[in-house]
C-alpha positions as CSV (number, residue, x, y, z in Angstrom):
1,M,0.0,0.0,0.0
2,K,2.7,2.4,1.0
3,R,4.6,1.6,-2.3
4,R,1.5,2.4,-4.4
5,Q,1.0,5.7,-2.5
6,F,4.7,6.6,-3.0
7,L,4.5,5.8,-6.8
8,A,1.2,7.8,-7.1
9,A,2.8,10.8,-5.3
10,A,5.9,10.5,-7.4
11,G,3.9,10.4,-10.5
12,T,1.9,13.4,-9.5
13,G,5.2,15.3,-8.9
14,V,6.6,14.3,-12.3
15,A,3.4,15.4,-13.9
16,A,3.5,18.7,-12.1
17,T,7.1,19.3,-13.1
18,A,6.2,18.5,-16.7
19,L,3.4,21.0,-16.6
20,A,5.4,23.6,-14.7
21,A,8.4,23.5,-17.0
22,P,6.7,24.9,-20.1
23,A,4.9,27.5,-18.0
24,I,8.2,28.7,-16.6
25,A,9.7,28.7,-20.1
26,Q,6.8,30.7,-21.4
27,S,7.1,33.3,-18.6
28,A,10.7,33.9,-19.3
29,P,11.1,34.4,-23.1
30,E,14.2,35.7,-24.7
31,I,13.7,39.3,-25.6
32,K,16.1,41.6,-27.3
33,W,15.6,45.4,-27.4
34,R,17.6,48.2,-28.9
35,L,18.0,51.5,-27.1
36,A,19.0,54.8,-28.8
37,S,20.8,57.3,-26.5
38,S,20.8,61.0,-27.0
39,F,24.4,61.1,-25.6
40,P,27.8,60.3,-27.0
41,K,29.9,57.5,-25.4
42,S,32.5,60.0,-24.3
43,L,30.1,61.3,-21.6
44,D,30.5,58.1,-19.6
45,T,28.2,59.1,-16.7
46,I,25.2,60.3,-18.5
47,Y,25.5,57.9,-21.4
48,G,26.5,55.2,-18.9
49,G,23.1,55.5,-17.2
50,A,21.6,53.4,-20.0
51,E,24.3,50.8,-19.7
52,V,23.8,50.5,-15.9
53,M,20.1,50.0,-16.5
54,A,20.6,47.5,-19.3
55,K,23.1,45.4,-17.3
56,M,20.7,45.3,-14.3
57,V,17.8,44.2,-16.5
58,S,19.9,41.4,-17.8
59,E,21.0,40.3,-14.3
60,L,17.4,40.4,-13.0
61,T,16.1,38.2,-15.8
62,D,19.0,35.7,-15.9
63,G,20.0,37.2,-19.3
64,K,16.7,36.6,-20.9
65,F,15.9,40.3,-21.4
66,Q,18.7,42.0,-23.3
67,I,18.8,45.7,-24.1
68,Q,21.6,46.8,-26.4
69,V,22.6,50.5,-26.0
70,F,23.5,52.6,-29.0
71,A,25.2,56.1,-28.7
72,A,23.7,59.2,-30.3
73,G,24.1,59.0,-34.1
74,E,24.6,55.2,-34.3
75,I,21.0,54.5,-35.2
76,V,19.4,58.0,-35.2
77,P,20.7,61.5,-34.2
78,G,20.5,62.3,-30.5
79,L,17.6,64.6,-30.8
80,Q,15.5,62.2,-32.8
81,V,15.5,59.2,-30.4
82,L,11.9,59.8,-29.2
83,D,10.6,59.7,-32.7
84,A,12.4,56.4,-33.2
85,V,10.7,54.9,-30.2
86,Q,7.3,56.3,-31.2
87,N,7.5,54.6,-34.6
88,N,9.1,51.5,-33.2
89,T,12.4,51.9,-35.1
90,V,13.9,51.0,-31.6
91,E,12.1,49.8,-28.6
92,M,13.6,52.3,-26.2
93,C,15.6,55.5,-25.8
94,H,17.6,57.3,-23.1
95,T,17.2,61.1,-23.3
96,V,16.0,64.2,-21.6
97,S,12.4,65.0,-22.3
98,Y,12.8,68.7,-22.5
99,Y,14.5,68.2,-25.9
100,F,11.0,67.6,-27.2
101,V,9.3,70.8,-26.3
102,G,8.7,71.3,-30.0
103,K,6.1,68.5,-29.8
104,D,4.6,69.9,-26.6
105,P,6.1,72.2,-23.8
106,T,4.7,69.8,-21.2
107,F,7.6,67.4,-22.0
108,A,10.0,69.9,-20.3
109,I,8.3,69.7,-16.9
110,A,9.0,66.0,-16.6
111,A,12.7,66.7,-16.8
112,S,13.4,70.2,-15.4
113,V,12.2,73.7,-15.9
114,P,13.5,77.1,-14.9
115,F,13.2,77.6,-11.1
116,G,11.7,74.2,-10.6
117,L,12.7,71.3,-8.4
118,N,16.1,70.1,-7.2
119,A,17.1,66.5,-7.7
120,R,15.7,65.1,-4.5
121,M,12.5,67.0,-4.9
122,Q,12.2,65.8,-8.5
123,N,12.5,62.2,-7.4
124,A,10.1,62.7,-4.5
125,W,7.5,64.2,-6.8
126,L,7.9,61.6,-9.6
127,Y,8.0,58.5,-7.4
128,Q,5.9,59.4,-4.4
129,N,3.6,62.3,-5.3
130,G,2.0,61.3,-8.5
131,G,4.5,62.8,-11.0
132,N,5.2,59.6,-12.9
133,E,1.5,58.8,-13.2
134,L,0.7,62.3,-14.4
135,F,3.3,62.2,-17.1
136,N,2.7,58.7,-18.3
137,E,-0.9,59.7,-18.9
138,F,0.4,62.5,-21.0
139,Y,3.0,60.3,-22.8
140,K,0.2,58.0,-24.0
141,K,-0.5,60.6,-26.7
142,Y,3.0,59.8,-28.1
143,N,2.9,56.0,-27.7
144,V,5.7,55.9,-25.1
145,F,6.0,54.9,-21.5
146,G,8.5,56.9,-19.4
147,L,10.7,55.9,-16.5
148,P,13.2,58.1,-14.6
149,C,16.7,56.8,-15.4
150,G,19.2,59.3,-14.1
151,N,19.7,62.8,-12.7
152,T,22.7,65.1,-12.8
153,G,21.9,67.2,-9.8
154,T,21.8,71.0,-10.1
155,Q,23.7,72.0,-13.2
156,M,26.1,74.9,-14.0
157,G,24.9,78.0,-15.8
158,G,27.0,77.9,-18.9
159,W,30.2,79.0,-20.6
160,F,30.6,82.5,-22.1
161,S,33.3,84.3,-24.0
162,K,32.5,87.5,-22.0
163,E,31.3,88.3,-18.5
164,I,27.5,88.6,-17.8
165,K,27.2,91.5,-15.4
166,T,23.6,92.7,-16.2
167,P,20.5,91.5,-18.0
168,A,21.5,93.7,-20.9
169,D,24.6,91.6,-21.5
170,L,22.4,88.7,-22.5
171,N,20.8,90.7,-25.4
172,G,21.9,89.4,-28.8
173,L,23.9,86.4,-27.4
174,K,23.7,83.2,-29.4
175,M,23.6,80.5,-26.7
176,R,23.3,76.7,-26.9
177,I,20.6,76.1,-24.3
178,G,18.2,73.2,-24.4
179,G,14.4,73.0,-24.2
180,I,12.1,75.5,-22.7
181,A,14.9,77.4,-20.9
182,G,15.7,78.8,-24.3
183,Q,12.3,80.4,-24.5
184,V,12.9,82.1,-21.2
185,M,16.3,83.3,-22.4
186,A,14.7,84.6,-25.6
187,K,12.6,87.0,-23.6
188,L,15.9,88.6,-22.5
189,G,17.3,88.8,-26.0
190,V,19.2,85.6,-26.2
191,V,19.1,83.7,-29.5
192,P,18.8,80.1,-28.3
193,Q,20.4,77.2,-30.2
194,Q,19.4,73.6,-29.8
195,I,22.6,71.7,-30.4
196,A,23.5,68.1,-29.4
197,G,26.3,67.6,-26.8
198,G,28.9,66.4,-29.2
199,D,28.4,69.4,-31.5
200,I,28.8,72.2,-28.9
201,Y,32.6,72.5,-28.8
202,P,33.1,73.2,-32.5
203,A,30.2,75.7,-32.4
204,L,32.0,77.6,-29.6
205,E,35.4,77.3,-31.2
206,K,34.2,78.7,-34.5
207,G,32.2,81.5,-32.8
208,T,28.9,80.2,-34.2
209,I,27.6,80.6,-30.7
210,D,28.7,83.0,-27.9
211,G,27.9,80.7,-25.0
212,A,26.7,77.2,-24.1
213,E,25.4,75.2,-21.2
214,W,25.6,71.5,-20.9
215,V,25.7,69.7,-17.5
216,G,28.4,70.4,-15.0
217,P,32.2,70.3,-14.4
218,Y,32.8,66.6,-15.1
219,D,31.1,66.5,-18.4
220,D,32.0,70.0,-19.5
221,E,35.7,69.3,-18.8
222,K,35.4,66.2,-21.0
223,L,33.9,68.2,-23.8
224,G,36.7,70.8,-23.5
225,F,34.7,73.9,-23.2
226,Y,37.3,75.6,-21.0
227,K,39.6,75.7,-24.0
228,V,37.3,77.9,-26.0
229,A,35.3,79.9,-23.4
230,K,36.7,81.6,-20.3
231,Y,33.8,82.4,-18.0
232,Y,31.9,79.7,-16.2
233,Y,28.6,80.7,-14.6
234,Y,26.4,79.2,-11.9
235,P,23.8,78.1,-11.1
236,G,21.9,76.5,-14.0
237,W,18.7,78.0,-12.7
238,W,16.8,76.2,-15.5
239,E,18.0,72.7,-14.3
240,G,17.9,72.4,-10.6
241,G,17.6,68.6,-10.8
242,P,16.9,67.3,-14.3
243,T,15.6,63.8,-14.7
244,I,16.9,61.8,-17.6
245,H,14.3,59.4,-18.9
246,A,14.2,56.0,-20.4
247,F,11.3,55.9,-22.8
248,A,9.9,52.6,-24.1
249,N,7.5,52.1,-26.9
250,L,4.1,51.8,-25.1
251,E,2.9,48.8,-26.9
252,K,6.2,47.0,-26.5
253,F,6.3,47.8,-22.8
254,N,2.7,46.6,-22.3
255,S,3.5,43.3,-24.1
256,L,6.4,42.5,-21.7
257,P,5.8,39.8,-19.1
258,K,5.0,41.4,-15.8
259,N,8.3,40.3,-14.2
260,Y,10.2,41.9,-17.1
261,Q,8.3,45.1,-16.6
262,A,9.2,44.9,-12.9
263,A,12.8,44.3,-13.8
264,L,12.8,47.4,-16.0
265,V,11.3,49.6,-13.4
266,A,13.8,48.4,-10.8
267,A,16.8,48.8,-13.1
268,T,15.8,52.3,-14.1
269,T,15.3,53.3,-10.5
270,Y,18.8,51.9,-9.7
271,A,20.4,53.8,-12.6
272,N,18.6,56.9,-11.5
273,T,20.4,56.7,-8.1
274,I,23.8,55.7,-9.5
275,M,24.0,58.5,-12.0
276,Q,23.5,61.2,-9.5
277,A,25.9,59.6,-7.0
278,R,28.6,59.4,-9.7
279,Y,28.2,63.1,-10.6
280,D,28.4,64.1,-7.0
281,V,31.7,62.3,-6.7
282,Q,33.1,63.4,-10.0
283,N,32.2,67.1,-10.1
284,P,34.3,68.4,-7.1
285,P,37.7,67.4,-8.5
286,A,36.6,68.4,-12.0
287,I,35.8,72.0,-11.0
288,K,39.2,72.2,-9.2
289,R,40.9,71.1,-12.4
290,L,39.0,73.6,-14.5
291,V,39.9,76.5,-12.2
292,A,43.6,75.4,-12.3
293,N,43.4,75.6,-16.1
294,G,42.3,79.2,-16.0
295,T,38.5,78.9,-15.9
296,Q,36.9,82.0,-14.2
297,L,33.9,81.0,-12.0
298,R,31.2,83.6,-11.8
299,P,27.8,83.5,-10.0
300,Y,24.9,85.0,-12.0
301,P,24.3,88.5,-10.6
302,T,21.1,88.8,-8.6
303,D,19.5,91.2,-11.1
304,V,20.1,88.7,-13.9
305,M,18.5,85.9,-11.8
306,E,15.5,88.1,-11.0
307,A,15.0,89.1,-14.6
308,C,15.1,85.5,-15.6
309,L,12.5,84.6,-12.9
310,K,10.2,87.3,-14.1
311,A,10.5,86.1,-17.7
312,T,9.9,82.5,-16.5
313,N,6.7,83.4,-14.7
314,E,5.5,85.3,-17.8
315,L,6.2,82.3,-20.0
316,W,4.3,79.9,-17.7
317,A,1.3,82.1,-17.8
318,E,1.4,82.4,-21.6
319,I,1.7,78.7,-22.2
320,S,-0.8,77.7,-19.5
321,A,-3.4,79.9,-21.1
322,K,-3.5,77.7,-24.3
323,N,-2.2,74.3,-23.1
324,P,-4.2,72.5,-20.4
325,D,-1.7,69.6,-20.2
326,F,1.1,72.1,-19.4
327,K,-1.0,74.0,-16.9
328,K,-1.9,70.8,-15.1
329,A,1.7,69.7,-14.8
330,I,3.3,73.1,-14.0
331,D,0.6,73.8,-11.3
332,A,1.3,70.4,-9.7
333,M,5.1,70.9,-9.8
334,Q,4.9,74.4,-8.3
335,A,2.5,73.4,-5.6
336,F,4.8,70.5,-4.7
337,R,7.9,72.8,-4.8
338,N,6.4,75.3,-2.5
339,E,5.4,72.7,0.1
340,E,8.9,71.2,-0.1
341,Y,10.7,74.4,0.6
342,L,8.5,75.1,3.6
343,W,10.2,71.9,5.0
344,W,13.7,72.4,3.5
345,Q,14.1,75.9,5.1
346,V,13.4,74.4,8.5
347,A,16.1,71.7,8.5
348,E,18.0,71.1,5.2
349,Y,18.8,74.7,4.4
350,T,19.9,75.5,8.0
351,F,22.1,72.4,8.2
352,D,23.7,73.0,4.8
353,S,24.3,76.7,5.4
354,F,26.0,76.0,8.7
355,Q,28.2,73.3,7.2
356,I,29.2,75.6,4.4
357,R,30.1,78.5,6.8
358,T,32.1,76.3,9.2
359,R,33.8,73.8,6.9
360,P,37.6,73.8,7.0
361,R,39.1,75.8,4.2
362,G,41.9,74.5,2.0
């Protein structure tokens, strides 16, 4: 009797295994995606965010889900990667959504806008206060699904061939400045230029442009801007904490097995953290090297900052009056920012200000 019970149980186990094996195989298909980056490989930290994400996706899926990363220009130009995802030329891209304000200015708010959120606030809003949900509802119009996949922290304010002492000094300047910040600068007489990262140096060198902003000391040093422009301004008031996004074709994302979707979300979240950590480590020594090579650091004068803030508020009112998606997003961002700063001035700002005043000099 016991022998028959054992054989029956064993048979049941074999049958269950036979049934389970195909199910497991079906739930872990081999999938290969291509990702087009907006960045050149030479910018190892910002470009590397996509590589960090792809490696983690592979590890989380035992190599079943592979994402191959291509630098700007290898499949499509850096500023055309979102189009490539929309039309399914590639399944995914890694970019900054404010590059696509020509499609709709609402794209800018998901990344960074003038006098917006710093990096920690940006993450808090996107992950915990409805930001990701708000924007993914908007992205449906463009057949993409967005995931935060990097942040640079507050950026620098740009390189110029001459000093910026008053708002009048901006008038007539040709400046490489991305996204909606260029529209703010245009109100002050700047002629904004949308130029991909790898093309900025030759434009500065030839005098095609008078100034340029990119990211911060580490990347700007790599691109060699200090060789062709002397004055380096701060802060980049238009990028207090810009999110770099990974955009997936919406239909392709929805067709992924749920565990692959979860792996992609986890991997982008990891890459988001790693990128900012790398910049925070790399920027301090880089700015020291730049200064040693003759770079002149300059803060934007207060009256320049105030003029830019005034122009920003005017632009938000103009766009909001005719674009309900933009109004919904900018109102949500500003309300969140104002609440956050109520808290930050109590603890964060006081702590940081004391540390700055009392740190050892040298």
